[in-house]
N, C-alpha and C positions, 0 to 999 in steps of 0.2 A: 504494500500500500504506500503510495506517495503521500507524504505528510503535507497537509495544507492547513495553516493556522490563519487567524485573522485578528486584527485589532479594529474594533468598531466603536469609536467614541461618538458621543452626542455633542454637537456644538452648542450646548445650552449654557455653557460655562467655560472657564479656562481649563486647559489641559494641565493638570497638576501631577505630583509625584505618584499618587496612587494609580492613575491611568498610565503613566510612563512605565511603572513597574510591570503592569499587565502587558503593555506593548513589548517591553523588553523580554519577558518570559516567552511570549508568543514568537517573537523574532528569533530568539536563541534556539528555541525548540525546533523551529523550521530549519534554521541554518545547520544545526547539528545533524539533522536527518536529511540534509540535501533536499529540503522540501521548498514550499512556496509560502511566502508571507503576504497576506492580502490586507490592504487598508480600505476600510469602508466607513463612510461618514453617515451616521444615522441621524438625518436631519428632517425627519417627518414632523417633528414638533415645530411648526413654522412660527408659532407665537414666541417661543423662547430661543430658537436657534438664531444665531447671528453670523454674518459674514466675518466679523472680527474674530469670533471664537474659532470658526473654521480655519481661518488663516493662521491663527496661533497653533492649531494642531499641525498644520502642514509645515510651518516654520520650525516648530519644536521638533518634529520628527526629523526634519532635514538637519537641524543643528546637532541632534543626538547621533546622527548617522544611521538611524533605523529605517533604511530605505525599503520601500515596499517592492515586492516582485510584481504585484498586480495592484491596480488602483492608483489613485483613490476612486472608489465607486460611491455614488451619492444616491441615497434611497429616494429622494424626490424625483430622480430621473427614471425610476423604475415603477411608477404608478400603474402603467398599463399592465405590467406583469402581475402586480399585486391584485388588480381588479380581475384579471383572468383567473387566478387561483381562487379568489373569493367566490367567483361565479361557479366554479367547478365544485368547491366545497359545499355550497348551498344545493347545487344540482344533485350531488352524490349523497346528501343527507348528513354530511359532516358538520354543517353549520346551518343556522336558521335565523330568520328575521325576528327581532324582538321589539314589540310595540309598547312595552310597559313605559309609563311616564315616570318622570322624576318623583312625582308625588306618590305614585304606587310603589316605587322602589323604596322610598323612605318609610312608607307604612309597613312594607314587608320587613324591612330591617328592624323597625320598632317591635313588631310582633316577635321576631326571633330573639331579640335582646331581652324582651320581657320573659320569654320562655327559657332564658339562659342558654340559647343555642348560638352557634357560630354564625354570624351574619354572612349570608351567601345568596346568590340568585337561586330561586327555587324551581326554575324551569317552566314557569307559567306559559311561556310562548313556544315551548319546545315542539309542541304538536299542533300549533296553530296553522291553519291552511289558508285563512282569508286575511287580507290586509285590514288595517284599522284606519278608517278615514281620519284625516287631519293629524296623523302622527307619522313623522319620519323615523323609520325603524333603524336600530343598530343591528349589526350582525354578530351573533354569538357562536362560538365553537361548541359543538355538541360533545362535551367531554364524556368519556365512558362513565357509566354509573356504578360499575362494580370493579372489583379487582384492585390492583395497586400498580404503581410505577416505581421501579427501582433505578435510581440514578447511580450508575457505577462510576463514582468519582475517584480520579487518580489520587487526589490528596486526602479526601475525607473517607474514602472507602464507600461501601454501598449505603445509600440513604433511601429509605422506603417512604413513599407517600401513598396514602389511600385515596382512590379516586373519589370516594364520597366526600373527601375534604376539599376537593377541587371543583369550584363552581364553573358554570359555562361562561368562559371569558369573552368579553367584547373584543372582536377582532377587526371591526370596522365601525366608525362613528356614524352618527345619523346623517352627516354630510357626505358620507361615502369614503372618507379617508381611512386607510388602514392604521391599526395601532402597532405599537412597538413589538409586542410579542409575536404577532403574526408576520410582520416584515422580517424579523430576525430569522424566523423559521424558513421562509421562502428564500431569503438570501443565502443562508447556510446550505440549503439544499442545492440551489442553482450554482453556487460557487464551489460546491463539492468540498466543503470544509470538513476535515477529518478530526481536528482537535480544537475544542473551544476552551481557551484559557481566559478566565475572567474573575472578577471579584466575587467573594462568597455572598455578597448581598444579592446576587442573581440566582442563588441556589433555589429559592422558592419558585422562581419562574420556570426552572428547568423541567419539572414533570409535565407541565402544560405544553411546553415546547416539544418534548418527546412525544406526547400523545398526538400533537398536530403533525409532526414528521411521520409518524407511523400511519396516520390517516392519509398522508400523501404518498405512502408507499416508499418512503425514504428511510434509510438506515441512519439513526441518530449518530452524531459524532461522539468522540471520546471527550468527556468533560473533566475539567480540573478547575475547581473553584478556590481561588487564592485568598487566604485570610487578609483582613483589612490591616491598614497601617494606623497605629494609634500615636497620640502625642506621648511625650516622655511622662506625662502625668496620668496616663492610662485612659484619657478621654479621647473621643473621636477627633481625628486630625482636623485642624482648622487653620485659618490664616496665621494665627499667632504661633502655631507649631511649625509652619513651613508649607502649608497647603496653598501655595501661590502658583501663578502661571509658571510653567517650566522655563519660559524665557526669562523670568526674573533671576533664575540662577545664572543664566548667561550674563545678565547685566551686573550681577554681583561678583563676577569673575571666577565662576566655577568652570572647570573643564568638563565637557560632556563625558569623557571617559571616566572621570572621577564620580560624577553623578550616577552613571550606569553601574559602576563598581559598587557604590554604596547601596543602590537599590537591589542589585542581585543578591546582596548579603542580607537583605531583610527577609528572612524566612528560608534562606538556602545557605549551605556552607559546603566547603571542601576541605576537610581536615581543619587545620589551624590557619590556613592561608587567608590573609586579609586583603592584599592588593592583587588585583587581577587585570590583565590586559583584556581587550575585547576578544582577541583570538583565544585566550585561555578560557574565557567564559563560554565561547562557542563550543570548545572541545569538551568542557567538563559539565556544563549545566544539563540537568535532567529534571523535568517537572515533577517526577515521582518522588524526588528528594526534598521537595518543599515541605516545610512544617505545617501542621494544622493550626497552630496557635498564632494569634496576632503578633505583629512586630511593633516595636516602639521606635519612633523617629528620634534620632539623636543628632542635632545640628553640629555638635562638637566633633563627633566621629566623622561626619561628612567633611568638615573643614580639615581635619587631619588627613583624610584620604585625598582631598584636593591638593594639599601640600605635597603628599607623596607622589601624586601623578605629575605635578609641576616639576618636582625634582628629578623624576625619572624620564621626563620627556626630552626629546631632542630640541635644542633651541629653535631650529627651523620650524618644527611642528607647532611651536607656541606663537609664531609670528602672526597668523591670521587672528588668533584670539586676542593677542596684545594690541593689534591694529584696531580691532573693534573697541577695546577699552580706551585707547587714545582718542578715537573718534568721539566717544561719549564725553570725553573731557574737552572736546573742541580743538584737539591737536591733530592735524592731518600729517600722517607719516607715510612716505612712499619708499623710503630707503629700507628694503627688506633685510639687506645685509647688516645694517646698523641695528635694526630691530632684533635680529637674531643674536647679535653681540650683546645687546642690552638684556635679552632674555637669559643668555648664558651667565651674565654677571649677576643677575638678580634672582635666579631660580632657586637658589639655596636659602633665600632670605624671605620669600613671599609666600603667604598662605593662599592668596587669591591673585588672579590676573588683574583685578581692579586695584588691589594694593600695589602690585608691581608697577602698573602704569602710573599711579599717583606718585609713587616714589621715583619715577624715571622721567617725568615731564621735563626736567632740566636738561636732559640729553637732546631735546628736540625744540624747545621753546626758550625764548629769551627770559632771563631771570627777572622777576617782578620786584625783587628785593631780597633781603636776607631775614632769616628767622631772628627775631629780636634778641632772644637769649643767646643763641649761637654766635651772633655778631658781637654782642657785648663782651663775650668771653674770648673770642678768637680773632676778631678784627680790631686790634688795638695798636697803639703806638709801638709796643714791643714786637708785634708780629709784622709790622711794615717792612723792616729790613729783611726779615725771613722771606716774605713774599717777593721782595726785589731780587734776592739771591736765587730763589727758585725760578723766577721768570728768566733770569740770565742763564742759568744752567740748562733749563728746558729749551730755551731758544737755540742753544748751540748743539742740541742733539742731532746727529746725522740721521738717525733712524727713530721713528716714532712707534715704539711698541712698549708693552708692559715691562719687559725686562730692563730696557734702557731707562725708562721712567723711574723704575724702582731704584736703580743704581744712582740716578741723579738726585732723587729725594734723599737717599741715605747719605750721599756725599755732602749735601747741604747741611744736614744735621750734624755730620762729623766736623765740617769746617767751622760751624758756629758753636760747636761743643754743646749742643742741646739734645734732648731726647727726641726720638722720631715723632712722637705725638705733637710736639711743639711746632713741627714742620707740617705734618700731614693734616692736622685738624684745620689750621688756617687755609690750606689749599682746598680742603673739602668744602668748607663754608664758602670760599671764594667761587668755586665752580658749580656747586649744587644749591647754594642758598641755605643749606641746613647742615647740621652736624652728623648726618647719617647718609652713608652711600656705600656702594661696594668698595673693596680695597682700592686705595687711591691710585695705584698704578694702572689697574684695570679701568677704573673710572676715566682717567685722563686719556688712555688709549682710545676708548670708545668715543669720548667727547671730541677728540681730534685736536691737532696742534693749534690751529688758528683760534678756535673758540676758547681753548684752555688758556692761552696766553692773554687774550683780550680780557677774560674774566679775572685772571690773577692780577692784571694791571689795574683793573677797575676796583678790585677789592683792596689793593695796596693804597690807592688814593683814599678810600673810605677809612682805612686803618690810620693813615697819616692825619686825617681830620678828626679822629676820635679823641 
């Protein structure tokens, strides 16, 4: 059997990490088995679905690198197919038109609650043959009235549902539009989905969907219902826990590889390994190894993993992510070689790409001034001759590289009989505007000879005036 999985988000809200983890598990399972990953946009809820949310899904999947083998398919473009199946369902007796009014349904519910019964549709219209004037009917699926449905779930094991507990689900509204549970069934059948990996909040929908698939003569897919992600406090994940648009993580400077690494470890493990490449995830992940219990979102762990991925990345691979961060700061950078050099200089020091960019603006933009505390301490009358000596020594260098710069700075410290910090710190403030930067020799090499000398001379004049 050729494995076919799908990710089917609804664009009624932003794509957040719960949905991304489901997409990742589906993508990884398909990749491991040389199968097909399908992207489907379930946009039949026209009142709540938005173009913005749809675009976030597409942009988020692209940023994460979870490319679809087929799709995206849009349910709103498949209405003719749904109507075709609805008509056949009614014709074959698997569905019927229900003319009960809202008032009658409310009265039915009240009677059931008074009798301490589970509220459910009682099948009043199941055998009705004549239409009811003045009422636009809904269409209900004629669920089997006896027996049970066993959901053979890869994660939870066999879960049994009695058909007497499943009422006749509405599969088309009174205006003729099909409902979520019906569209999903038709889509999974038509797209030949073999494995449905989704959140366990869908588990109660599954027996009804299985019954509909069987009514269509289709073999149900294999199901795996993934436990939900909770906040660190055990509550349902919300915005305060990190349930924000996935693209917010991009803006905050997280690498997609780090976010995916973090999410794959929420409910799945491989020994004691914490850091995974995408290739390792593809080779090792199996949906049957996912835990039954819910996982807690830990932002500190995600930040640690992001730092690990930054440190282990090649500088060149960080360039497009760093370029995005500079653009967000209003700094246009087109020199990819210099960007890679900055990434190499900073990657051991930054937890996020946003932090890296903020701390590296001085490499690409004119200094707007000096940190007040750093300047007061390091740009003084005492440091003015130090900066003058450094300027003279650096100007005479035949080659501009870290090794030569390192020797020059050391020689100035030796000539003036002062500690290296008395030389390096004034230089650092002069060229970066702050007291923090990568090693001074690397910093100056990346910054370049001309800019370095201009900034040292400008700082020397500030020091003289102090």
